[in-house]
N, C-alpha and C positions, 0 to 999 in steps of 0.2 A: 822769484823773479817776476816782476810785473811788466817791465819794458821789453819790447821785442825789436827796438830800433837797431840794437847791436847784434841781432841774430841774422845771419845770412841764409837766405833760401835759394838753393841752387840745384842744378842737375847733379846727381851723385855720380862719382867716378871711382876708379880703382883706388884712389887715395883715401876713400872712406870705408873700404872693406873691413878694416879693423873694428868698426862699430857695429857689424852685423849681429854679434851676439847680444849686445845691449838693446838693439832694435827688436830682436825676436823676443827677448825677455819682457820688454815694455808692451809688445803686442799681446803677449799671453796674459800679462797682468791687467791690461785694459779690457780684454775679453771677459776675464773673470769678474771684474768690477761691474761691467754692463750686464752680465748674465746672458749675453748673446755672443755670437761668434764673429771674430775676425778670423778668417781661415788661417789655420796654424801653418807657419812656414819655418823651415830650418835655416840656420845661418848661411849655408852654402847657396840656397836658393836666393836669398837676399844679396849675397855677394855677386852672384851672376847678374842680377838685375842692375847692380851698380856698374859692373864692368861693361854691360851692354848699353849703358846710358839710358836705361828705362826706369829710373827712379829719381825722386826729388827728396833732398835732405835739408833740414834746418840745422845750422851749426852756430853755437855761441861764439863770442869773441875769444873765449878760452879753448875753443876747439871741441867742446862737448856736444853730444847729440841732443837735439831739442825737439825734433819732429821728423816724420818720414811718410812717404807714400810711393807706391810703385805702379807700373803699368803692366797689365796682363792682356793678352789677345785671345780671342775665342772664335770658333767658326771660321778658321783659316783667315783671320784678320778682318772679318766683316764686322765683328764686335770687339770693342776695347773697354776695359774698365780701369779706373784709378782705385787701386785696392790698398788695404792696410793703413789707412790714414790714422796716424797717432801723433799726439803731442804730449810731452812729459807733463805730469800732473802740476808741477809748480808754475808752468807757463800757460796753462789752459785758461780760456776766456779772455785772452789778450789779443785775439785777432790773428794769431800765428796759423791756426788751422785754415783760415781763409787764404792767407798768403801761400801756403803749401798747395792747397787745392787749385788756386789760380795758376800757379807755376806748373803743376802736373797737367792741368787742362791745356795750357799753352804747349807743353812738350808733346802731349798726345796728339793734338791737332796738327802739329808740324810733322810728326812721324807717320800718322795715319789719318790724312785729311778726308778720306772717303768713308772711314769706319764710323759706325754708330757707337757712341759712348754711353755706357749704362752703369748702374750700380744698385745695390740693395743696402738699405740702411734703416735703423730704428732711431737714429739721432735726428732730432728736430733741427739742431744747428747745421748738420750736414745737408739736410733737405733744403734749408734756407740758402746755403752757399750754392748748392746745385741749381736751385731755381734762378739765382742771380746770374749763373753762368749760361742759362738757357735750357736746362733740363726741364722735363715735365714728368709728372707722375704717370705711370703706365701699369697695365696688368702684366703679370709674369709672362703671358703668352707673347708679348712684344719683345721679350728679352731673348738672348741666345738659347738655342736648344742643345748646345754643346754639353755632352755628358760630363766632361771633365770639370766644367764650371760648377755644375750642381753637386758634383761629388765633393767639391771644396767646402760645401756647406755642412758636410758630415761632422765637422768638429764643433758645430754650433749646438747649444743645448736644445734648440728648437727644431733640430733636423727631423725628428720623428713626426712633428706636426706638419712640416713641409711635405714630407713624403705621404702622409695620410691624406693630404689634400691634392695628391697627384701633381705636386709642384705648381699648383695654380695660385696659391696664396700662403702667407705666413705672417709673422709679426712684422717683418720687414716691409718697407715700401720700395717698389721698383721705380727707378727714374731713368729717363732716356734723353740723350741729345742726338738728334738725327740731322747731320749736315745737309742732306738733300732737302729735308723739310725746311730748314732755315734758308736754303737757297731759294726755294719756291716762295717763301714768305717775302724775301727781299725783292724778288721779281714782281710780286703783286704790289708791293709798296711803290716800286718804280712806275708801274702802270697807273696806279691810282694818282701818283704825283703828276704824271703827264696829263692825265684826264682833267685833274683839278686846274692845272696850268692853262690848258686850252679853254676851259670854262671861264676862268678868270680873265683871259685875254679877250674872249668874246664879250664878256660883260663890260670890260673897259672900253672896247670899241663902240659898243652900243651906247654907253654912257656919253662918250665923246660926241657921237653923231647926234644924239638927242640934245645935248647941250648947245651944239652949234646950229640947230635948226633955225633959231631966231635970227641968224646972220644971213640967211638967204642961200640960194642954190649954189653960187660960185664957191663960197668958202667950204661948203660941204664937199664939192668935187675936189678942191685943193687938199683938204684933210684926208679924204679917201685915197687920193693919189700918194700922199705922204706915208700913210699906213701901208699901202701896197709896196712902196719903195723900201720901207724899213724891213718888211718881211722878206 
């Protein structure tokens, strides 16, 4: 299948729980193919995510599973990750992964607006999608120190490498979206815009005054009064 227009990407619910086994199987196969780990999850865990409204699923027009991603929280909700992103092999490289990630990002931001979103990945495609969503590459020290998160890496073939480096580095790239950081960036943009607007206004006023010098003193007073009135 090459077209994804007939595939619906939506928040998963209880009506999708019968697909949990197929999702877990695809996660396992995907991890084997990559040679790196998507943390292994059992069907019951995936079903609970669906029931809680903390997962995004892609469904074909025939009702078949096409892709999946779910939300996990760490450090008492201070950190959130969109985990287990998978797309069935026949639909990969069609843009579906981007649609799923965008929906998961939207869902996560609505549920946890103050939390930092992060992820570990070896996929260049996922890194590109994350960058477009506003993530930036970071060192592992900027990620959660929640032990349960790092324990989830134990199913990865590179886990021994991670631990040998004291969890400071591995083959994965850490990426982070910090809402507070984005808020500060927007505030700076507003300040810069206001400053530029003031400079432009002053420039325009000076240009008008210079242009009207040739008309004598009275017109200058008149224009100055008009400018003051407009302000």
